[in-house]
DOTI-20479 format. One record per residue (C-alpha): residue number from 1; x, y, z. Coordinates in Angstrom, 2 decimals. Example, Ala and Ser with C-alpha at 12.3 -4.5 7.8 and 13.67 -1.06 7.14 Angstrom:
   zaba         X         Y         Z
      1     12.30     -4.50      7.80
      2     13.67     -1.06      7.14
***
This chain:
   zaba         X         Y         Z
      1     -0.15     -0.16      0.18
      2      2.65      2.04      0.80
      3      4.55      1.79     -2.62
      4      1.05      2.18     -4.84
      5      0.67      5.47     -2.19
      6      4.15      6.39     -3.47
      7      4.17      5.57     -7.34
      8      0.90      7.71     -7.07
      9      2.94     10.63     -5.96
     10      5.23     10.46     -9.37
     11      3.43     12.96    -12.36
     12      3.15      9.86    -14.69
     13      1.33      7.76    -12.69
     14     -2.48      9.44    -13.20
     15     -1.90      9.82    -17.25
     16     -0.58      6.02    -17.56
     17     -3.95      5.29    -15.03
     18     -6.21      7.31    -17.37
     19     -4.70      6.06    -20.80
     20     -5.11      2.45    -19.27
     21     -8.74      3.66    -18.45
     22     -9.82      4.82    -22.19
     23     -8.07      1.68    -23.72
     24    -10.07     -0.77    -21.28
     25    -13.35      0.97    -21.88
     26    -12.65      0.78    -25.38
     27    -12.26     -3.25    -25.20
     28    -15.25     -3.54    -23.25
     29    -17.19     -1.88    -25.73
     30    -15.63     -3.63    -28.39
     31    -15.96     -6.99    -26.82
     32    -12.53     -7.41    -26.56
     33    -11.88     -6.27    -30.48
     34    -10.09     -3.00    -29.53
     35     -6.72     -5.19    -28.21
     36     -7.11     -7.47    -31.27
     37     -3.44     -7.66    -32.89
     38     -2.77    -10.08    -36.39
     39      0.44    -10.33    -38.23
     40      0.56     -9.77    -42.11
     41      3.20    -10.37    -43.47
     42      5.88    -10.16    -40.88
     43      3.98     -6.80    -39.34
     44      1.41     -6.14    -36.11
     45     -1.27     -4.94    -37.24
     46     -4.76     -3.78    -35.16
     47     -5.90     -0.78    -33.44
     48     -3.14     -0.63    -30.72
     49     -0.19     -0.50    -33.52
     50     -2.29      2.01    -34.99
     51     -2.14      4.44    -31.85
     52      1.39      4.01    -31.48
     53      1.80      4.92    -35.46
     54     -0.55      7.81    -35.87
     55      0.67      9.24    -31.85
     56      4.30      8.91    -33.28
     57      4.48     12.56    -34.38
     58      2.55     14.17    -31.36
     59      4.48     12.16    -28.79
     60      7.63     13.73    -30.43
     61      6.40     17.07    -30.53
     62      5.16     16.05    -27.32
     63      8.65     15.77    -26.10
     64     10.26     18.80    -27.65
     65      7.07     21.02    -26.48
     66      7.75     19.82    -22.93
     67     11.23     21.18    -22.95
     68      9.72     24.10    -23.99
     69      7.19     24.36    -21.33
     70      9.79     23.74    -19.06
     71     11.24     26.79    -19.48
     72      8.01     28.82    -18.61
     73      7.78     29.42    -22.75
     74      5.51     27.75    -25.71
     75      6.11     26.83    -29.32
     76      2.43     27.44    -31.16
     77      5.24     27.14    -34.80
     78      5.54     23.27    -34.57
     79      2.62     22.65    -37.10
     80      4.25     24.66    -39.21
     81      8.21     23.76    -38.98
     82      6.33     20.18    -39.51
     83      5.60     21.50    -43.35
     84      8.81     22.98    -44.17
     85     10.98     20.30    -43.14
     86      8.19     18.05    -45.39
     87      8.59     20.50    -48.13
     88     12.22     20.50    -47.94
     89     12.80     16.80    -47.80
     90     10.24     15.95    -50.61
     91     11.45     18.76    -52.54
     92     14.72     17.13    -52.90
     93     13.35     13.35    -53.15
     94     12.12     14.64    -56.43
     95     14.68     16.72    -57.66
     96     13.23     19.90    -57.42
     97     15.58     21.43    -55.15
     98     19.43     20.76    -54.58
     99     19.70     18.97    -58.30
    100     23.50     17.05    -57.41
    101     21.82     15.56    -54.17
    102     20.49     13.05    -56.98
    103     17.42     12.25    -55.13
    104     19.20     10.94    -52.64
    105     16.84      9.90    -48.93
    106     19.61     10.39    -46.62
    107     20.23     14.18    -48.00
    108     17.13     14.80    -47.76
    109     16.58     13.63    -44.28
    110     19.53     15.18    -43.31
    111     18.40     18.96    -44.70
    112     14.45     18.75    -43.50
    113     16.14     17.76    -40.25
    114     18.34     21.28    -40.36
    115     15.57     22.78    -41.28
    116     13.44     22.89    -38.65
    117     16.99     23.39    -36.39
    118     17.00     26.62    -37.91
    119     13.29     27.17    -37.42
    120     13.84     26.01    -33.66
    121     17.19     28.23    -33.05
    122     15.30     31.33    -34.47
    123     12.89     31.05    -32.45
    124     15.30     30.61    -29.73
    125     17.22     33.89    -31.09
    126     13.54     35.61    -30.83
    127     12.93     34.26    -27.22
    128     15.86     34.60    -25.17
    129     17.77     37.23    -27.11
    130     15.50     39.73    -28.63
    131     13.17     38.69    -25.67
    132      9.94     38.46    -27.24
    133      7.64     37.24    -25.87
    134      7.38     33.54    -26.35
    135      3.62     33.04    -27.88
    136      4.67     35.94    -30.47
    137      7.85     34.75    -30.95
    138      6.43     31.44    -32.12
    139      3.62     33.39    -34.14
    140      6.07     34.91    -36.79
    141      6.80     31.32    -37.65
    142      3.59     30.08    -37.48
    143      1.87     32.48    -39.85
    144      5.38     32.97    -42.33
    145      6.22     29.36    -41.78
    146      3.39     27.38    -44.08
    147      3.91     30.76    -46.50
    148      8.00     29.84    -46.70
    149      7.21     26.01    -47.30
    150      5.46     26.98    -50.43
    151      8.21     28.86    -51.89
    152     10.08     25.77    -51.04
    153      7.43     24.03    -53.64
    154      6.28     26.83    -55.78
    155      2.71     26.42    -54.11
    156      1.83     22.63    -55.91
    157      1.86     19.73    -53.39
    158      5.53     17.42    -54.16
    159      4.60     13.99    -54.76
    160      7.29     11.34    -54.60
    161      8.29      7.67    -55.56
    162     10.49      6.81    -53.23
    163     10.13      3.24    -50.89
    164     13.16      4.21    -48.83
    165     11.28      7.67    -47.69
    166      8.24      5.85    -47.57
    167      9.91      3.78    -45.31
    168     10.07      6.21    -42.65
    169      6.47      6.02    -41.85
    170      5.41      3.03    -43.53
    171      8.33      0.08    -42.41
    172      8.80     -1.97    -39.83
    173     11.53     -3.43    -37.88
    174     11.03     -6.79    -35.84
    175      6.45     -6.44    -36.75
    176      6.86     -2.83    -35.23
    177      6.41      0.71    -37.02
    178      9.56      2.43    -37.55
    179      8.19      5.04    -36.27
    180      7.81      3.80    -32.62
    181     11.75      3.02    -32.75
    182     12.05      6.85    -33.76
    183     10.20      7.92    -30.87
    184     12.10      5.86    -28.74
    185     15.41      7.17    -29.48
    186     14.39     10.32    -29.07
    187     12.75      9.92    -25.74
    188     15.84      8.03    -24.94
    189     18.32     10.92    -25.90
    190     15.72     13.24    -23.87
    191     15.87     11.41    -20.56
    192     19.34     10.96    -20.75
    193     19.86     14.69    -20.67
    194     17.86     15.57    -18.30
    195     18.14     12.72    -16.22
    196     21.83     11.96    -16.24
    197     23.29     15.36    -16.90
    198     22.91     18.45    -14.60
    199     20.68     20.08    -18.08
    200     17.74     18.48    -16.46
    201     18.07     20.51    -13.35
    202     18.85     23.52    -14.94
    203     15.86     23.44    -17.28
    204     13.53     22.98    -14.13
    205     15.22     26.34    -12.06
    206     14.84     28.17    -15.39
    207     10.64     27.72    -15.72
    208     10.57     28.03    -11.88
    209     12.63     31.32    -11.39
    210     14.55     32.76    -13.93
    211     16.20     35.27    -11.94
    212     17.71     33.60     -9.06
    213     18.80     30.92    -11.63
    214     20.76     33.27    -14.15
    215     21.86     35.39    -10.69
    216     22.52     31.75     -9.54
    217     24.98     31.66    -12.50
    218     22.82     29.85    -15.40
    219     22.53     30.93    -18.67
    220     19.24     30.69    -18.95
    221     18.95     32.47    -22.51
    222     21.44     29.60    -23.41
    223     18.80     26.97    -22.00
    224     16.02     28.43    -23.83
    225     17.90     28.58    -26.82
    226     18.66     25.01    -26.96
    227     15.00     24.27    -25.91
    228     13.71     25.85    -29.01
    229     15.69     24.50    -31.13
    230     15.76     21.34    -29.97
    231     11.40     21.34    -30.09
    232     12.23     22.24    -33.87
    233     13.79     19.24    -34.60
    234     11.45     16.90    -33.56
    235      9.01     19.16    -35.81
    236     10.99     18.26    -38.50
    237     11.78     14.65    -37.53
    238      7.31     14.15    -37.22
    239      6.97     17.09    -40.30
    240      9.41     14.01    -42.17
    241      7.17     10.88    -41.04
    242      3.86     12.67    -41.75
    243      5.18     13.07    -45.30
    244      6.28      9.98    -45.82
    245      2.89      8.68    -45.03
    246      1.23     10.73    -47.87
    247      4.24      9.92    -50.03
    248      4.22     14.02    -50.75
    249      4.31     17.80    -49.72
    250      0.78     18.99    -48.40
    251      2.34     22.37    -46.99
    252     -1.07     23.45    -46.61
    253     -2.45     20.29    -44.38
    254      0.79     19.10    -42.76
    255      1.14     19.88    -39.08
    256     -2.33     21.82    -38.78
    257     -3.27     22.30    -35.49
    258     -0.86     19.44    -33.87
    259      1.17     22.43    -31.98
    260     -2.76     22.96    -29.97
    261     -2.66     18.64    -29.87
    262      1.48     18.72    -28.62
    263      0.57     21.71    -26.36
    264     -2.67     20.14    -24.37
    265     -0.71     16.56    -24.09
    266      1.98     18.35    -22.10
    267     -0.43     19.88    -20.22
    268     -2.44     16.68    -19.59
    269      0.88     15.41    -18.30
    270      0.69     17.07    -15.65
    271      3.58     19.89    -16.77
    272      2.40     23.16    -15.80
    273      2.02     25.74    -18.76
    274      4.00     27.86    -16.15
    275      7.09     26.47    -16.47
    276      9.10     24.31    -13.31
    277      8.33     21.13    -12.95
    278      8.44     18.43    -16.09
    279      8.10     15.06    -16.68
    280      8.90     13.28    -19.94
    281      6.92     10.46    -19.67
    282      4.20     11.26    -18.68
    283      3.56     14.13    -21.63
    284      3.80     10.70    -23.69
    285      1.47      9.21    -22.02
    286     -1.06     12.38    -22.40
    287      0.07     12.07    -26.53
    288     -1.34      8.19    -26.03
    289     -3.90      9.22    -24.32
    290     -5.06     12.31    -27.35
    291     -4.58      9.48    -29.99
    292     -6.41      6.94    -28.04
    293     -9.19      9.16    -28.06
    294     -9.27      9.94    -31.62
    295     -9.14      6.64    -32.47
    296    -11.68      5.20    -30.05
    297    -14.40      7.82    -31.30
    298    -13.34      7.19    -34.70
    299    -13.77      3.31    -34.15
    300    -17.40      4.11    -32.54
    301    -18.50      5.70    -35.93
    302    -18.84      9.64    -34.83
    303    -19.29     11.76    -37.28
    304    -16.41     13.73    -38.18
    305    -18.14     17.10    -37.54
    306    -18.56     15.73    -33.80
    307    -15.22     14.18    -33.63
    308    -13.47     17.76    -31.68
    309    -16.48     17.93    -29.29
    310    -16.38     14.54    -28.15
    311    -12.74     14.43    -28.04
    312    -12.68     18.44    -26.10
    313    -15.09     16.64    -23.40
    314    -13.16     13.67    -22.84
    315     -9.90     15.97    -22.46
    316    -11.94     18.00    -19.68
    317    -13.00     15.75    -17.90
    318     -9.47     14.22    -17.65
    319     -8.08     17.44    -17.05
    320    -10.23     18.28    -13.83
    321     -9.92     15.09    -13.11
    322     -5.95     15.47    -12.73
    323     -7.14     19.38    -10.95
    324     -6.01     18.93     -6.78
    325     -8.55     22.16     -6.06
    326    -11.23     19.73     -7.77
    327    -10.47     16.93     -6.79
    328    -10.72     18.67     -3.01
    329    -13.49     20.38     -4.10
    330    -14.88     16.93     -4.29
    331    -13.67     15.31     -1.21
    332    -15.28     18.25      0.97
    333    -18.46     17.80     -1.08
    334    -18.52     14.07     -0.28
    335    -17.79     14.85      3.54
    336    -20.14     17.39      3.75
    337    -22.92     15.16      2.35
    338    -21.60     12.09      4.56
    339    -22.25     13.92      7.73
    340    -25.55     15.12      6.90
    341    -26.66     11.41      6.34
    342    -25.15     11.06      9.56
    343    -27.05     13.94     11.24
    344    -30.33     12.80      9.13
    345    -30.40      9.27     10.54
    346    -29.57     10.30     13.95
***
């Protein structure tokens, strides 16, 4: 009992409990078919696999967004960065830009990621050096980013035919989707830096009190620059996965509104939007919760125009369940009614 109570204090505990509850409800409603996994040509298929594959982009965005929110900032440009990354990579594979690269997929991936890093570094420069409010600084790229992507593709939807590039989204390793391994590597690196180095402590300190952290000798500007650059890189990788999935670059729709889902995933994971304490595993659980809700709603046959409303209601319930003040209010209400019943019985 003591171990369970201690475990429940972990930031990632309740998000994973909620995720498990959503999956169990789906299993009950579908009479177990939700958990069915079949093997076709040595590859695993099923709704759980779909959640992992389709949620890979959101998990990557949530990993980068966790760092940003931990500093007390925000990054609403990640959707546009996804569009830029996909546009650059697909244009290289199609031979529209850098013709000397010879449709090289490795060069396309590298340039797509570098484009995301450059976008993140630009956001970090505006926030840390120019001292522009994070939401305003990243809104600049949010608005201009899709225009930049359109310039890269000459305003067209670039389609490609490359099995090597398609492997980024549609490939499998030991029966599991390749995007899952990309997420695992990114999360491993992020946890390595936050748990095995002083970076995690500096990051949390910057979010809690940037002034005191600066006076204590922490280069808060550099920390912010790093986290925005990392967020841009995660968005770029997510953009590569999305463009590989549709075998092309759609600058208008790539990553559209995904910045909101990324922020919501981190918030569901318990990371404060004011900065400070954070948990990458909790954010990953938050991303899986959102993807599970989306998959569940579609599986239940809910009309597309109602889907967002249903998701919103479920998310509100989850956030209320995680709110300490709301739980305290319910506890007082329950105690009051219990006392009232006891008095009436007497």
